[in-house]
C-alpha positions in Angstrom: 136.5 116.3 145.1 137.7 117.3 141.7 140.7 115.8 139.9 142.0 119.0 138.2 145.7 119.5 138.5 147.3 122.5 136.9 151.0 122.0 136.3 151.7 125.3 134.6 151.6 125.7 130.8 152.4 129.4 130.1 155.1 132.0 130.7 158.3 130.3 132.0 156.6 126.9 131.7 155.2 127.4 128.2 155.8 125.0 125.4 159.2 125.1 123.7 162.8 124.0 124.0 164.2 122.9 127.4 160.8 123.0 129.1 161.9 120.2 131.5 165.0 122.2 132.4 163.0 125.4 132.9 160.7 123.5 135.2 163.6 122.3 137.3 165.1 125.8 137.5 161.8 127.2 138.6 161.5 124.5 141.2 164.7 125.7 142.8 163.8 129.4 142.5 160.3 129.0 143.8 161.4 126.9 146.8 164.1 129.4 147.7 161.6 132.3 147.4 159.0 130.6 149.6 161.5 129.5 152.3 163.1 133.0 152.4 159.7 134.7 152.6 158.7 132.5 155.5 161.8 133.2 157.5 161.9 136.9 156.8 158.2 137.3 157.7 158.6 135.2 160.9 161.7 137.2 162.0 160.0 140.6 161.3 156.9 139.6 163.3 159.0 138.6 166.3 160.9 141.9 166.1 157.7 143.8 166.0 156.4 141.8 169.0 159.5 142.7 170.9 159.2 146.4 170.1 155.5 146.4 171.0 155.9 144.7 174.3 159.2 146.3 175.3 160.7 142.9 175.7 163.0 142.3 172.7 164.7 138.9 172.3 167.6 137.8 170.3 166.5 134.3 169.1 163.2 132.7 168.1 163.6 130.2 170.9 163.7 133.0 173.4 160.4 134.4 172.3 157.2 133.6 174.2 155.0 130.8 172.8 152.3 133.2 171.8 154.8 135.3 169.8 156.1 132.3 168.0 152.6 131.2 167.1 151.8 134.6 165.7 155.1 134.7 163.8 154.5 131.3 162.2 150.9 132.2 161.3 152.0 135.5 159.7 154.9 133.8 157.9 152.7 131.0 156.6 150.3 133.5 155.1 153.2 135.5 153.6 154.7 132.3 152.1 151.4 131.4 150.5 151.0 134.9 149.1 154.6 134.9 147.7 153.8 131.6 146.0 150.6 132.9 144.5 152.2 136.1 143.3 155.2 134.2 141.8 152.9 131.8 140.0 150.8 134.8 138.6 153.9 136.6 137.2 156.2 133.8 136.2 153.7 131.1 135.1 151.1 133.7 134.0 148.1 132.0 135.7 146.1 132.2 138.9 147.2 129.8 141.7 144.1 127.6 141.6 145.8 125.2 144.0 145.4 127.9 146.6 141.7 128.5 145.9 140.2 129.9 149.2 136.5 128.9 148.9 137.1 125.2 149.6 139.9 125.9 152.1 137.9 125.1 155.3 136.3 121.8 154.1 139.5 120.6 152.6 141.5 121.5 155.7 139.0 119.8 158.1 139.0 116.6 155.9 142.8 116.6 155.9 143.0 117.0 159.7 140.6 114.1 160.3 142.5 111.8 157.9 145.9 112.6 159.3 144.8 112.3 162.9 142.9 109.1 162.3 145.8 107.5 160.5 148.4 108.1 163.2 145.9 107.3 165.9 145.3 103.9 164.2 149.1 103.3 164.1 149.6 104.1 167.8 146.5 102.0 168.7 148.1 99.0 166.9 151.4 99.6 168.8 149.6 99.8 172.1 147.3 96.8 171.5 150.4 94.7 170.5 152.2 95.7 173.8 155.0 97.5 172.0 154.4 101.0 173.6 152.9 102.3 176.8 150.3 105.1 177.0 149.8 106.9 180.3 148.0 110.1 181.2 149.9 113.3 181.8 149.0 116.8 183.0 148.4 119.2 180.1 151.1 121.9 180.3 150.9 123.7 176.9 149.2 123.7 173.5 150.3 126.9 171.8 153.7 125.6 170.8 152.1 122.4 169.4 149.6 124.4 167.3 152.6 126.5 166.0 154.5 123.4 165.1 151.5 121.9 163.4 150.9 125.0 161.3 154.6 125.3 160.4 155.1 121.7 159.4 151.8 121.5 157.5 152.2 124.7 155.5 156.0 124.7 154.8 156.4 121.0 154.0 153.2 120.6 152.0 153.8 123.7 149.9 157.3 122.6 149.2 156.6 118.9 148.6 153.3 119.2 146.9 153.1 122.5 145.0 156.7 122.9 144.2 158.7 119.7 144.1 155.9 117.2 143.1 154.1 119.6 140.6 157.2 120.9 138.9 158.9 117.4 138.8 155.7 116.2 137.2 156.0 119.1 134.7 159.6 118.1 133.9 159.6 114.3 134.1 156.0 113.0 134.2 153.8 111.9 137.0 155.3 108.5 138.0 158.9 109.7 138.3 157.7 112.8 140.1 155.7 110.7 142.6 158.7 108.4 143.3 161.2 111.2 143.6 159.0 113.2 145.9 158.6 110.3 148.3 162.4 109.7 148.3 163.1 113.4 148.9 160.6 113.5 151.8 162.1 110.4 153.5 165.7 111.6 152.9 165.0 115.0 154.4 164.2 113.4 157.8 167.3 111.3 158.0 169.2 114.1 159.7 166.7 114.0 162.6 167.5 112.4 166.0 167.2 108.6 166.0 166.5 108.5 162.3 167.3 105.3 160.4 166.9 104.1 156.8 163.9 102.2 157.9 162.3 105.4 159.3 162.9 107.0 156.0 161.2 104.1 154.2 158.2 104.4 156.5 157.9 108.1 155.7 158.2 107.5 152.0 155.4 104.9 152.3 153.1 107.6 153.8 154.0 110.3 151.3 151.4 108.9 148.9 148.6 110.1 151.2 149.5 113.8 150.8 150.1 113.4 147.1 146.7 111.6 146.6 144.8 114.3 148.5 146.5 117.0 146.3 145.7 115.0 143.1 142.1 114.4 144.1 141.3 118.0 145.0 143.8 119.9 142.8 144.5 122.0 145.9 147.0 121.9 148.8 144.7 122.4 151.8 143.7 118.8 152.4 147.4 117.8 152.3 148.3 120.6 154.8 145.5 119.5 157.1 146.6 115.8 156.9 150.2 116.7 157.7 149.3 119.1 160.6 146.7 116.6 162.0 149.1 113.7 161.9 151.9 115.7 163.7 149.5 117.3 166.3 147.8 114.0 167.2 151.0 112.1 167.4 153.0 114.7 169.3 150.6 116.6 171.4 147.6 114.3 172.0 149.6 111.0 172.3 152.8 112.7 173.6 155.2 110.7 171.4 158.3 111.9 169.4 157.5 113.3 166.0 160.2 112.3 163.5 162.6 112.1 166.4 161.7 115.6 167.8 159.8 116.5 171.0 158.5 120.0 170.0 154.9 118.9 170.5 155.3 117.9 174.2 152.7 119.1 176.7 149.5 117.1 175.9 147.3 114.8 177.9 149.1 111.5 177.1 152.6 110.1 177.0 153.5 107.3 174.6 156.8 105.6 175.1 158.4 102.4 173.6 158.7 99.5 175.9 162.2 98.6 176.8 163.5 95.5 175.0 161.1 95.9 172.1 162.7 96.3 168.7 162.6 99.9 167.4 161.1 98.6 164.2 158.1 97.4 166.2 157.8 100.3 168.6 159.2 103.1 166.5 161.9 103.7 169.1 163.1 107.3 169.7 162.0 108.4 166.3 158.4 107.9 167.2 155.5 105.6 166.1 155.8 106.6 162.4 159.0 104.6 162.2 157.4 101.2 163.0 156.1 98.2 161.0 152.6 99.3 161.9 153.2 102.7 160.4 154.7 101.2 157.3 151.7 99.0 156.8 149.0 101.6 157.5 150.8 104.3 155.5 151.3 102.0 152.5 147.7 100.9 152.5 146.4 104.4 152.9 148.8 105.6 150.1 147.7 102.9 147.7 144.0 103.5 148.4 144.4 107.2 147.9 146.5 106.9 144.8 144.1 104.3 143.4 141.2 106.7 143.9 143.2 109.4 142.1 143.9 107.0 139.3 140.2 106.1 138.9 139.2 109.7 138.8 141.7 110.5 136.1 143.9 112.7 138.3 147.1 111.2 136.8 146.4 113.2 133.7 146.9 116.9 134.3 144.4 119.2 132.7 147.0 121.5 131.1 149.8 120.7 128.6 
């Protein structure tokens, strides 16, 4: 792993007056561009699928699972391309954070880390008697893969490459780290069964994704970690993921035991809103950020 973070130091982010304000404006513009590109590409792919099969549909939810998986895959690639092109023209640099050569290794490492962390959390909940885990017939996997790709790419590009990086450029690394965690936790408060405690648990785990980005200088390990966490939690263990049930259909069902406090079992929000998640996430974040500190990743290579 290489601790080389490029914040952007030329073009719109070059030295001069109001650099911090320019960074914040670019944060907003780049986020809008990436989200818009994803949605437009996904909708266009679904329309083309409908035309090709002769079975048009009016909403994304009405599309077949395979069509939605294809649409999200195409949209994710389009979003990454839009980010790379925007960085090239506005920041006048290649998007080293999207380097393709280490993609597979980084992605696999992230998948393993994310899956292992949430499996450890659910294991603690089960061993303590706060949740039940029973077997269930496998009914689908395509939708879960789609959700894993979508959450991994969209959220990590936005949180890591746009919000964290450009806040770092504008305010410094520590304020950026804290603000990114708060934003990530707050964004999930609108989900079903969300609580302030659930937001705090998510904030505690945000350091893992940040540490992976800081250690590698790339987004792929963070994408893998996020996707692996959600897929293992939602599909493999069959629990709610941030209050949502999009990943249903896997071999297991994990449910909180009646009468157990939501802070122990995670409640309807899922295992990631439990004391076990808070502890495991916080330790993992501190270990990851500590490793990043020791490798000098808190000092960006460009000024």
